[in-house]
C-alpha positions as CSV (number, residue, x, y, z in Angstrom):
1,M,173.3,-92.3,-41.8
2,G,171.8,-95.7,-42.9
3,L,172.7,-97.3,-46.2
4,M,170.5,-99.5,-48.4
5,T,171.9,-101.3,-51.4
6,H,170.4,-103.1,-54.3
7,V,170.9,-106.4,-56.1
8,I,169.1,-108.2,-58.9
9,V,168.4,-111.8,-58.0
10,G,170.2,-114.0,-60.6
11,Y,172.6,-111.3,-61.8
12,P,175.3,-112.0,-62.7
13,S,174.3,-115.4,-61.3
14,L,172.4,-116.8,-58.3
15,V,175.8,-117.6,-56.7
16,D,177.0,-114.1,-57.3
17,T,173.8,-112.7,-55.8
18,V,174.6,-114.5,-52.6
19,K,178.2,-113.3,-52.6
20,L,177.2,-109.7,-53.2
21,V,174.7,-109.5,-50.4
22,K,177.2,-111.1,-48.0
23,I,179.8,-108.5,-49.0
24,M,177.3,-105.7,-48.5
25,A,176.4,-107.0,-45.0
26,E,180.1,-107.4,-44.1
27,S,180.8,-103.8,-45.4
28,G,178.3,-102.3,-42.9
29,V,175.3,-101.8,-45.2
30,D,172.0,-101.6,-43.1
31,F,169.5,-103.0,-45.6
32,V,169.6,-104.7,-49.0
33,E,166.9,-104.7,-51.6
34,L,166.7,-108.0,-53.5
35,Q,165.0,-107.2,-56.8
36,I,163.0,-109.9,-58.4
37,P,163.9,-109.6,-62.1
38,F,161.1,-108.4,-64.4
39,S,160.9,-107.9,-68.1
40,D,159.5,-104.4,-68.0
41,P,160.7,-102.6,-64.9
42,L,159.0,-99.2,-65.2
43,A,161.0,-97.3,-62.7
44,D,164.4,-98.7,-63.7
45,G,167.1,-97.2,-65.9
46,P,169.4,-99.0,-68.4
47,V,171.8,-100.4,-65.9
48,I,169.1,-102.2,-63.9
49,M,167.1,-103.1,-67.0
50,R,170.2,-104.8,-68.4
51,A,170.8,-106.7,-65.2
52,C,167.1,-107.8,-65.2
53,E,167.3,-109.0,-68.8
54,E,170.5,-111.0,-68.1
55,A,169.0,-112.5,-64.9
56,L,165.9,-113.6,-66.8
57,A,168.1,-114.9,-69.7
58,N,169.9,-117.0,-67.1
59,G,166.6,-118.6,-66.3
60,T,165.9,-116.9,-62.9
61,K,162.4,-117.6,-61.6
62,V,160.4,-116.1,-58.8
63,R,160.9,-119.3,-56.8
64,D,164.7,-118.7,-57.1
65,A,164.2,-115.3,-55.5
66,F,162.4,-117.0,-52.5
67,R,165.2,-119.6,-52.3
68,I,167.9,-117.0,-52.3
69,M,166.1,-114.9,-49.7
70,E,165.7,-117.9,-47.5
71,E,169.4,-118.8,-47.8
72,L,170.6,-115.2,-47.2
73,S,168.2,-114.4,-44.3
74,S,169.8,-117.2,-42.4
75,K,173.4,-116.0,-43.1
76,V,173.2,-112.2,-42.7
77,E,171.9,-110.3,-39.7
78,I,170.7,-107.2,-41.6
79,P,167.1,-106.8,-42.9
80,L,166.6,-108.0,-46.5
81,L,163.7,-106.6,-48.5
82,F,162.1,-107.9,-51.7
83,M,161.7,-105.2,-54.4
84,G,159.6,-106.0,-57.5
85,Y,156.7,-105.1,-59.6
86,Y,153.0,-105.8,-59.0
87,N,152.6,-108.0,-62.1
88,T,155.0,-110.5,-60.5
89,V,153.0,-110.5,-57.2
90,F,149.7,-110.8,-59.0
91,R,150.8,-113.7,-61.3
92,Y,152.3,-115.5,-58.3
93,G,149.1,-114.9,-56.2
94,V,148.9,-112.1,-53.8
95,K,148.3,-114.1,-50.6
96,K,150.8,-116.8,-51.6
97,F,153.4,-114.3,-52.4
98,C,153.2,-112.6,-49.0
99,I,153.1,-116.0,-47.2
100,D,156.1,-117.3,-49.1
101,A,158.0,-114.0,-48.7
102,N,157.5,-114.1,-45.0
103,K,158.5,-117.8,-44.8
104,A,161.7,-117.0,-46.7
105,G,162.7,-114.3,-44.2
106,A,161.9,-111.1,-46.1
107,A,161.8,-108.1,-43.7
108,G,159.6,-106.1,-46.0
109,L,158.3,-105.4,-49.6
110,I,158.9,-102.6,-52.0
111,I,156.4,-102.7,-54.9
112,P,156.5,-99.2,-56.4
113,D,153.7,-99.7,-58.9
114,M,151.1,-100.9,-56.5
115,S,148.5,-98.2,-56.4
116,L,146.6,-97.5,-53.2
117,E,143.5,-97.1,-55.3
118,E,143.7,-100.7,-56.2
119,E,143.9,-102.0,-52.7
120,G,140.1,-102.5,-52.4
121,K,140.3,-105.0,-55.2
122,E,143.8,-106.5,-54.8
123,H,144.1,-106.7,-51.0
124,F,147.8,-106.6,-51.2
125,L,148.4,-104.4,-48.1
126,A,146.0,-106.5,-46.1
127,S,147.7,-109.7,-47.2
128,A,151.2,-108.3,-46.3
129,K,149.9,-107.1,-42.9
130,K,148.6,-110.6,-42.1
131,C,152.1,-111.9,-42.8
132,S,153.8,-109.2,-40.7
133,L,155.5,-107.8,-43.8
134,P,155.9,-104.0,-43.9
135,V,155.2,-102.5,-47.3
136,I,157.5,-99.7,-48.1
137,R,155.7,-96.9,-49.9
138,V,157.4,-94.9,-52.6
139,V,156.9,-91.2,-53.3
140,S,158.5,-88.8,-55.8
141,P,158.9,-85.0,-56.3
142,A,155.7,-85.2,-58.3
143,S,153.7,-86.5,-55.3
144,T,150.9,-84.1,-54.4
145,V,150.0,-83.2,-50.8
146,D,146.9,-85.4,-51.1
147,R,149.1,-88.3,-52.3
148,L,151.6,-87.8,-49.4
149,K,148.7,-87.7,-46.9
150,K,147.3,-91.0,-48.3
151,N,150.8,-92.6,-48.1
152,A,151.2,-91.3,-44.5
153,E,148.1,-93.3,-43.5
154,V,149.6,-96.6,-44.6
155,A,153.3,-96.0,-44.4
156,Q,155.3,-98.7,-42.5
157,G,159.0,-98.9,-41.6
158,F,160.3,-96.1,-43.7
159,V,159.3,-94.3,-46.9
160,Y,161.3,-94.6,-50.1
161,C,161.7,-91.1,-51.7
162,S,162.9,-91.1,-55.3
163,A,165.3,-88.2,-55.6
164,R,163.8,-87.2,-58.9
165,Q,161.1,-88.0,-61.3
166,G,161.8,-90.6,-63.9
167,I,164.0,-93.7,-63.8
168,T,166.9,-95.0,-61.7
169,G,170.5,-94.4,-62.9
170,V,173.9,-93.0,-62.0
171,R,173.9,-89.2,-61.9
172,Q,176.7,-86.6,-61.3
173,T,174.4,-84.1,-59.7
174,L,171.3,-84.5,-57.5
175,Y,167.8,-83.0,-58.1
176,P,168.3,-79.3,-57.3
177,N,165.2,-79.0,-55.2
178,L,165.9,-82.2,-53.2
179,A,166.1,-80.5,-49.8
180,S,162.8,-78.7,-50.1
181,Y,161.1,-81.9,-51.5
182,L,162.3,-84.0,-48.6
183,K,161.2,-81.3,-46.1
184,R,157.8,-81.4,-47.7
185,V,157.6,-85.2,-47.4
186,K,158.6,-84.9,-43.7
187,A,155.8,-82.4,-43.1
188,Y,153.2,-85.0,-43.9
189,I,154.9,-88.4,-43.2
190,D,156.4,-89.2,-39.8
191,K,158.4,-92.2,-40.9
192,P,162.2,-92.3,-41.6
193,L,163.0,-91.4,-45.2
194,A,165.2,-93.4,-47.6
195,V,166.4,-91.5,-50.7
196,G,167.3,-93.3,-53.9
197,F,167.5,-92.7,-57.7
198,G,171.0,-91.3,-58.6
199,I,172.8,-91.6,-55.3
200,S,176.2,-92.6,-56.4
201,S,178.9,-91.0,-54.2
202,R,180.0,-90.1,-50.7
203,E,179.2,-86.5,-51.6
204,H,175.6,-87.4,-52.5
205,V,175.2,-89.2,-49.2
206,Q,176.6,-86.2,-47.3
207,A,174.2,-83.9,-49.2
208,I,171.1,-85.8,-48.0
209,K,172.3,-86.6,-44.5
210,S,170.5,-83.6,-43.0
211,Y,167.2,-84.4,-44.6
212,A,166.8,-88.2,-44.6
213,E,167.8,-91.3,-42.6
214,V,168.8,-93.7,-45.3
215,A,170.7,-93.4,-48.6
216,V,169.8,-96.0,-51.3
217,V,172.5,-97.0,-53.8
218,G,171.7,-99.3,-56.7
219,S,172.7,-98.5,-60.2
220,V,176.2,-97.5,-59.5
221,L,176.9,-100.8,-57.7
222,L,175.3,-102.8,-60.5
223,K,177.5,-100.9,-63.0
224,L,180.5,-101.9,-61.0
225,V,179.4,-105.5,-61.2
226,Q,178.8,-105.2,-64.9
227,E,182.4,-103.8,-65.4
228,N,184.2,-106.3,-63.2
229,H,184.2,-110.1,-62.7
230,G,185.4,-112.6,-60.0
231,K,187.7,-111.4,-57.3
232,E,188.1,-108.0,-58.9
233,M,184.3,-107.5,-58.7
234,E,184.3,-108.4,-55.0
235,Q,187.2,-106.1,-54.2
236,N,185.8,-103.2,-56.1
237,V,182.4,-103.5,-54.5
238,R,184.0,-103.6,-51.0
239,R,186.1,-100.6,-51.9
240,F,183.2,-98.6,-53.2
241,L,181.0,-99.3,-50.2
242,S,183.8,-98.3,-47.9
243,S,184.0,-95.0,-49.7
244,L,180.3,-94.3,-49.1
245,M,180.4,-94.6,-45.3
246,V,179.8,-91.3,-43.6
């Protein structure tokens, strides 16, 4: 089973962001999401919100995210994806954002609040396509059949399935209807499925292994970072990632 992890660019610092992604790559992670910090991250819970706030307080800018992506994409062999919110893309300039993300070495984009209905006006998917940047679509248990079919038409790479409605965060138990939800997604979308939102243990990864191709782990890792510093942070992140491998 594949594993995708998550960092916030600039948290705890830009230097630590680079360290964490290198540790993740060395630990056998298959993909890493580099989240561009944003002041109002709609899909994110308290752990990621706090990390975003601290990254912004540290002075992290969008240009820093491109610089870190460029540095890391030349040092690690696994695909690195930008995750962010459409307000950031819009303010930067849609075409320019896609061009610069491609130049920096991003392997794809995850922009969960970019509505397909806005594509005719925003031309985000078209701009990303011109830059050979797959846009990873996001679905949830609330996604209707019509919504799944629309996402199937534009899905690239893989599809990100939030394991429940609501926001990200560490959870002890998974969404009880997760298996049937993932089966429903697979009935309409023929791309690999990545499952996130609350995946925080080896048991969780095992539980979704039969229904999806990639487990996404974010908040629990950032919580580890928040609770540890320096060498201890690096050791504990390595230890935790090792515990997830199935």
